[in-house]
TIRO-2110 file (N, C-alpha, C; in Angstrom, 1 decimal):
// TIRO-2110
-39.4, -77.5, -111.1, N, 1, A
-40.0, -78.7, -110.6, CA, 1, A
-40.0, -78.6, -109.1, C, 1, A
-41.2, -79.0, -108.5, N, 2, A
-41.3, -79.0, -107.0, CA, 2, A
-40.4, -80.1, -106.4, C, 2, A
-39.8, -79.8, -105.3, N, 3, A
-38.9, -80.8, -104.7, CA, 3, A
-39.7, -82.0, -104.1, C, 3, A
-41.0, -81.8, -104.0, N, 4, A
-41.8, -82.9, -103.4, CA, 4, A
-42.3, -83.9, -104.4, C, 4, A
-41.9, -83.7, -105.7, N, 5, A
-42.3, -84.7, -106.7, CA, 5, A
-41.1, -85.5, -107.0, C, 5, A
-41.3, -86.8, -107.1, N, 6, A
-40.2, -87.8, -107.4, CA, 6, A
-40.6, -88.6, -108.6, C, 6, A
-39.6, -88.9, -109.4, N, 7, A
-39.8, -89.7, -110.6, CA, 7, A
-38.8, -90.9, -110.5, C, 7, A
-38.8, -91.6, -111.6, N, 8, A
-37.9, -92.8, -111.7, CA, 8, A
-36.4, -92.3, -111.8, C, 8, A
-35.6, -92.6, -110.8, N, 9, A
-34.2, -92.2, -110.9, CA, 9, A
-33.5, -92.8, -112.1, C, 9, A
-32.8, -92.0, -112.9, N, 10, A
-32.3, -92.5, -114.2, CA, 10, A
-31.2, -93.5, -113.9, C, 10, A
-30.6, -93.5, -112.8, N, 11, A
-29.6, -94.6, -112.5, CA, 11, A
-30.2, -96.0, -112.4, C, 11, A
-31.5, -96.0, -112.1, N, 12, A
-32.1, -97.4, -112.0, CA, 12, A
-32.1, -98.1, -113.3, C, 12, A
-32.1, -97.4, -114.4, N, 13, A
-32.1, -98.0, -115.8, CA, 13, A
-30.8, -98.8, -115.9, C, 13, A
-29.7, -98.3, -115.4, N, 14, A
-28.4, -99.1, -115.5, CA, 14, A
-28.5, -100.4, -114.7, C, 14, A
-29.2, -100.3, -113.6, N, 15, A
-29.3, -101.5, -112.8, CA, 15, A
-30.2, -102.6, -113.5, C, 15, A
-31.3, -102.1, -114.1, N, 16, A
-32.1, -103.0, -114.9, CA, 16, A
-31.4, -103.6, -116.0, C, 16, A
-30.6, -102.9, -116.7, N, 17, A
-29.8, -103.4, -117.8, CA, 17, A
-28.8, -104.5, -117.3, C, 17, A
-28.2, -104.3, -116.2, N, 18, A
-27.3, -105.3, -115.6, CA, 18, A
-28.0, -106.6, -115.3, C, 18, A
-29.2, -106.4, -114.7, N, 19, A
-30.0, -107.6, -114.4, CA, 19, A
-30.3, -108.4, -115.7, C, 19, A
-30.7, -107.7, -116.8, N, 20, A
-31.0, -108.3, -118.0, CA, 20, A
-29.8, -109.0, -118.6, C, 20, A
-28.7, -108.3, -118.6, N, 21, A
-27.4, -108.9, -119.2, CA, 21, A
-27.0, -110.1, -118.4, C, 21, A
-27.3, -110.2, -117.1, N, 22, A
-26.9, -111.3, -116.3, CA, 22, A
-27.9, -112.5, -116.5, C, 22, A
-28.9, -112.4, -117.3, N, 23, A
-29.8, -113.4, -117.6, CA, 23, A
-31.1, -113.3, -116.8, C, 23, A
-31.3, -112.2, -116.1, N, 24, A
-32.6, -112.0, -115.4, CA, 24, A
-33.7, -111.4, -116.3, C, 24, A
-34.8, -111.2, -115.7, N, 25, A
-36.0, -110.7, -116.4, CA, 25, A
-36.3, -109.3, -115.8, C, 25, A
-36.6, -108.4, -116.7, N, 26, A
-37.0, -107.0, -116.4, CA, 26, A
-38.3, -106.7, -117.1, C, 26, A
-39.4, -106.6, -116.3, N, 27, A
-40.7, -106.4, -116.9, CA, 27, A
-41.6, -105.5, -116.0, C, 27, A
-42.8, -105.2, -116.4, N, 28, A
-43.7, -104.6, -115.5, CA, 28, A
-44.4, -105.8, -114.7, C, 28, A
-45.2, -105.5, -113.7, N, 29, A
-45.8, -106.5, -112.8, CA, 29, A
-46.6, -107.5, -113.6, C, 29, A
-47.1, -107.2, -114.8, N, 30, A
-47.9, -108.1, -115.6, CA, 30, A
-47.1, -109.0, -116.5, C, 30, A
-45.8, -108.8, -116.4, N, 31, A
-44.8, -109.6, -117.2, CA, 31, A
-44.6, -109.0, -118.6, C, 31, A
-45.0, -107.8, -118.8, N, 32, A
-44.8, -107.1, -120.1, CA, 32, A
-43.5, -106.4, -120.1, C, 32, A
-42.8, -106.3, -121.3, N, 33, A
-41.6, -105.6, -121.4, CA, 33, A
-41.7, -104.1, -121.0, C, 33, A
-40.6, -103.6, -120.5, N, 34, A
-40.6, -102.2, -120.2, CA, 34, A
-40.2, -101.4, -121.4, C, 34, A
-40.9, -100.3, -121.7, N, 35, A
-40.6, -99.4, -122.8, CA, 35, A
-39.8, -98.3, -122.3, C, 35, A
-38.5, -98.5, -122.2, N, 36, A
-37.6, -97.5, -121.6, CA, 36, A
-37.6, -96.2, -122.4, C, 36, A
-37.8, -96.4, -123.7, N, 37, A
-37.9, -95.2, -124.6, CA, 37, A
-39.0, -94.3, -124.3, C, 37, A
-40.2, -94.9, -123.9, N, 38, A
-41.3, -94.1, -123.5, CA, 38, A
-41.1, -93.4, -122.2, C, 38, A
-40.4, -94.0, -121.3, N, 39, A
-40.1, -93.4, -120.0, CA, 39, A
-39.2, -92.2, -120.3, C, 39, A
-38.2, -92.3, -121.2, N, 40, A
-37.3, -91.2, -121.5, CA, 40, A
-38.0, -90.1, -122.2, C, 40, A
-38.9, -90.5, -123.1, N, 41, A
-39.7, -89.4, -123.8, CA, 41, A
-40.6, -88.7, -122.8, C, 41, A
-41.2, -89.4, -121.9, N, 42, A
-42.0, -88.8, -120.9, CA, 42, A
-41.2, -87.8, -120.0, C, 42, A
-40.0, -88.2, -119.7, N, 43, A
-39.1, -87.3, -118.9, CA, 43, A
-38.8, -86.0, -119.7, C, 43, A
-38.7, -86.2, -121.0, N, 44, A
-38.4, -85.0, -121.9, CA, 44, A
-39.6, -84.1, -121.9, C, 44, A
-40.8, -84.6, -121.7, N, 45, A
-42.0, -83.8, -121.6, CA, 45, A
-42.3, -83.3, -120.2, C, 45, A
-41.4, -83.6, -119.3, N, 46, A
-41.6, -83.1, -117.9, CA, 46, A
-42.5, -84.0, -117.1, C, 46, A
-42.8, -85.2, -117.5, N, 47, A
-43.6, -86.2, -116.7, CA, 47, A
-42.7, -86.7, -115.6, C, 47, A
-43.2, -86.7, -114.4, N, 48, A
-42.5, -87.2, -113.3, CA, 48, A
-43.4, -88.2, -112.6, C, 48, A
-43.0, -89.5, -112.7, N, 49, A
-43.8, -90.5, -112.0, CA, 49, A
-42.9, -91.7, -111.8, C, 49, A
-43.3, -92.5, -110.9, N, 50, A
-42.6, -93.8, -110.7, CA, 50, A
-43.3, -94.9, -111.6, C, 50, A
-42.5, -95.8, -112.0, N, 51, A
-42.9, -96.9, -112.8, CA, 51, A
-42.7, -98.2, -112.0, C, 51, A
-43.7, -99.1, -112.1, N, 52, A
-43.6, -100.3, -111.4, CA, 52, A
-42.8, -101.3, -112.3, C, 52, A
-41.6, -101.7, -111.8, N, 53, A
-40.7, -102.6, -112.6, CA, 53, A
-40.3, -103.7, -111.7, C, 53, A
-40.3, -104.9, -112.3, N, 54, A
-39.7, -106.1, -111.6, CA, 54, A
-38.4, -106.4, -112.3, C, 54, A
-37.3, -106.4, -111.6, N, 55, A
-36.0, -106.8, -112.1, CA, 55, A
-35.6, -108.0, -111.2, C, 55, A
-35.7, -109.2, -111.8, N, 56, A
-35.6, -110.4, -111.0, CA, 56, A
-34.4, -111.2, -111.6, C, 56, A
-33.7, -111.9, -110.8, N, 57, A
-32.5, -112.6, -111.1, CA, 57, A
-32.6, -113.7, -112.2, C, 57, A
-33.8, -114.4, -112.2, N, 58, A
-33.9, -115.5, -113.2, CA, 58, A
-35.4, -115.7, -113.6, C, 58, A
-35.7, -116.3, -114.7, N, 59, A
-37.1, -116.5, -115.1, CA, 59, A
-37.9, -117.2, -114.1, C, 59, A
-37.4, -118.2, -113.5, N, 60, A
-38.2, -119.0, -112.5, CA, 60, A
-38.6, -118.2, -111.3, C, 60, A
-37.7, -117.4, -110.8, N, 61, A
-38.0, -116.6, -109.6, CA, 61, A
-38.9, -115.4, -110.1, C, 61, A
-38.7, -115.0, -111.3, N, 62, A
-39.6, -113.9, -111.8, CA, 62, A
-41.1, -114.4, -111.8, C, 62, A
-41.3, -115.7, -112.3, N, 63, A
-42.7, -116.2, -112.3, CA, 63, A
-43.2, -116.3, -110.8, C, 63, A
-42.4, -116.8, -109.9, N, 64, A
-42.8, -116.9, -108.5, CA, 64, A
-43.2, -115.5, -107.9, C, 64, A
-42.4, -114.5, -108.2, N, 65, A
-42.7, -113.2, -107.6, CA, 65, A
-44.0, -112.6, -108.2, C, 65, A
-44.1, -112.8, -109.6, N, 66, A
-45.4, -112.3, -110.2, CA, 66, A
-46.6, -113.1, -109.6, C, 66, A
-46.5, -114.4, -109.4, N, 67, A
-47.6, -115.1, -108.8, CA, 67, A
-47.9, -114.6, -107.4, C, 67, A
-46.9, -114.3, -106.6, N, 68, A
-47.1, -113.8, -105.3, CA, 68, A
-47.8, -112.4, -105.3, C, 68, A
-47.3, -111.6, -106.2, N, 69, A
-47.9, -110.2, -106.3, CA, 69, A
-49.4, -110.3, -106.8, C, 69, A
-49.7, -111.3, -107.6, N, 70, A
-51.0, -111.4, -108.1, CA, 70, A
-52.0, -111.9, -107.0, C, 70, A
-51.4, -112.5, -105.9, N, 71, A
-52.1, -112.8, -104.8, CA, 71, A
-52.8, -114.1, -104.6, C, 71, A
END
């Protein structure tokens, strides 16, 4: 793999899990659940890419951030 290619650091998954266990929301920017299994399977196929993920402390703030991102 080229050193100039960056993917989703695997340690980020642990942070997302902690947010979810603390009552936060972890979704993509459209509010859809993240398919972490698909990310792992992609890594197994050599896919290297960043995924857009929102990990927000609580549902109310999650709605506010999504509304802000939508513009």
